[in-house]
N, C-alpha and C positions, 0 to 999 in steps of 0.2 A: 504494499500500500504506499502510495506517495502522497505528500501533503504540500499544498501550495496556497498562497494567500494573495488577496487583492482587496482594495477598499470596496469595490462594487463588483458584484457578480450578476451578469445578465443571463437569464435562462431562456433560451430560444433565439434562433437565428433567422426568423422571418422578418417581415417589415418592421414590426414593433421593436424587436431586438436590435436590428441593424440601425434603425433610426435612433434608438437610445444611445448606442455606441457612437454614432455620428455626432449627436448633440454633446456627449461628454467630450469628444475631441474638440468640438468648437469652443467649449468652455475651458479648455486647457487641462482637463482631467484625464490623464493617461493611466491612472491606477485602477484598471478594471479588467475583467475578462468576460468574453462572450462564449457561452457554452451551447452547442447545438448537438442534438442527439443523432441527427442524420449526417451523412458525409457531404451534403450540399446545403447551401444557404438559400434563403428566399421563402421558406415556409410554404404557404398556400399559393404564392406567386410562382408560376412556372411558364416560361415562354420558350418556344423552339422555332427557329426560323422566322421570328417576328410574330408568331401566332401564339395567342394566349391559351394555355390549358387550364389556367385558374382565373382569377378576376381579370376583367377586360376594360371596364369603363370607370370613369369618375365624373363627378358633377361639380365644377368649380363653384357655382353659386351656392350649392348645398354643403360643400366641403372646402371652405376657404383655407383651412390650415394645410390640407394636402395640396391645394392649388399653389399656395405660396412656396411650398417645398419643391414642387415641380419646376417653378420658375427659378428658385434659388439654385437648383441643380443644373439649370440650363437645358432641360429636356425638351425635345420637340414633341408637340402634341397636335392632334387633328380631330375634327368633329366626326362623330359616327354618321355615315351616310344614311339618311332617312327619307329621301325624296322618292315618291312613287307609291304604288299600291303594295299590299302585302298578301300573303297566302294564309288561309285558315283551315282548320279541320274540326268538325263537330263530332264525328263518330267514325269508327273503322268501316262502317257499311256505306259511307258516303265518300265520294271523291273530294279532295281538297278544293277549295273555292277561293276566288280572288275577292278581296275586300279593300276598302279604303284604308290607307296606311295611317299610322299614328306617328306624331312627332313629339319627342320628349321635350318637356318644358320644366326646368331649364335643360339646355342641350347637354347630351352626354359626350364626353371626350375620351380619346384613346392616346396612348403614347407610341411614337414611332419606335419600332423594334420590339414592341410588346411591353407589358408591365414589368418585365424583368429589367428593363432599362432603369427603372426606379431603384430596385434593390441593388443592381450592379453599381449605380452611381453612388449610393450610400456606402456600399462596401469599399469603393475606391477612396472614400474619405475617412476610412478607418484603418488604424494600425493593424496590419495583417497578423502580427505576432500576438495580438490580443484575442484573436478568434481561434477557438478550438472546436473542431467538428468531431463527430463520432463519440461524443461524451453525453450520455443520458443521465440526467440528475434523477436519482432514485430516493434520496432522503435529505431532508433539511432538519438540522438540529440547532435550536436557538440557545446560545449561552449568554452570559451577562454582557460581554463586550463584542461578541461576534456571532456569526452563523456558520455552521459547518455544512458543507454540501458533499454528499457521497455521490460520486459519478462512476458509471460503469461503461466500459468500451465494448466493442464488438467481440473481443476475446474474453469478456467477463473480468477484465482487470479492473480493480477498484482504485480510484483516486479520490482523496478527501481534500477539499478546498475550504479555505476560510475567507469570509468577507464581512465587512462591517454592515453592508447593505446588500440586499438581494432584490433584483427587479425581475419579476416573473413575466415574461413576454411570450405567453402561449395561451391557447384557449383554456378558460377556467375548468371545463369538464375534463380535459386531458391532464391538467395539473392535479386536480382532486383525485383522479383515478390512477395516476402514474407516480406520484411522489408521496412518500410517507413524511408527515410533519410531526416534529417533536419540539414542544408539546403539540398535541393534536389541534387542528383547526376548530374553532367554535362550531357547535353543531349547526347553528343557523347558517353560518357562512359556508360550511361544507355542503349543506343541502342546496344552498343557492348556486354554488359552483357546479355541482352535479346536474342541476336543473337548467343551467345556462346552455342553450343550444349553440353549437359551432356553426357559424354562417355558411350555408350551402354544403354542409358536411354530407347530407344524404343524397346529394345530386351527382350526376355523372355528366360529362361534357363530351360531345361528339363533334369532331371537326372534319370538314371536307374542304380541301384547298383546290381552287380552280386557277387556271392560267389567266383568266380575265373575268370580270363581272358581267357575264353575258345577259343576266336577268334584267339589268338596267336598260338594255336595248328594247325590252318588252314593257318598260314602264314600271318595273318592280323595284322595290327598295332593297330586297334581300331578306326582309323580316318575315317571320311566320309564327303563328300561334296555334296551339292545339288543345282541345279539351280532353283528349285521351292520352296524349304523350306516347313516347318521349318526343319532345320538341324543344325547338328553341322556344360585381358583384360584390366593406371590411377595411377598406383602406383608411378612410378618414377617422374612424373610431380608434384605430391603432395609433395614428399620429397624435390625436388629442389625449388619449390615455397616457402615452409616454410623457408628453409635456407636463401633465399634471403630476405624474410620479416623480419626474426629475425636479420639479419645483419644490417638492417635499425634501429634497436633498440640499436645499438652499442654493440651487443653481439659478442663474439669471433668468428673467422672463424670456421664453424662446422666441428668437428672431433669426430665421435662417439667413446665412451669409448670402451676399449678392451672387456669389458663384462658388461652386464646389470644385472648379477646375483651376 
């Protein structure tokens, strides 16, 4: 068993965890470690070839904190194409039908290169030596002046880390079911965490990539809705929650830098 220490331990390497590390770097706090159970970062954000397998859109007017971060990182964005009719499906016994399309208000936006452009940009602003993947936190023990974190790697090797503060950057239900807390979480909080749904967790996403958007030539937007399925998502809440948590550590009010490059 190995023992390591840091002032702050971030549990989870998705958007929340990476943003927390990015903010700590901005404030000149390099005494932290980010622990991710998987071998890759990004959490529920996953893009391949510029196509999003996880969340795809964001809404600047509804998510101003996320919008400011996108601007601060200098990321290119574009509006979701919505012009034209859409296709609908009422039942499996009826053929799909054409219907008037809907336009989102406020408009939904996407990132060039996929949403992974966001987590990639955050990772680029973080000290790589502070990121440790393949470390699943299994137990948290609170002591008078610090918290101990027991981490297990793929080979079942145990590493115990110490931190003055722990920032949990993962879905509450996963934390409650995957980490043993000593002392135990209050019953009401444990029930709340177990009952908190993970956004889009029960959903699957199917993608078809075409060489050109031929449906637009027929006056279709590319959108479709079905009452029987399957047919044709977290970001802003992650940003806001991390900012609130970091303020409790007496960091300055979050104001993203003009550029991360």
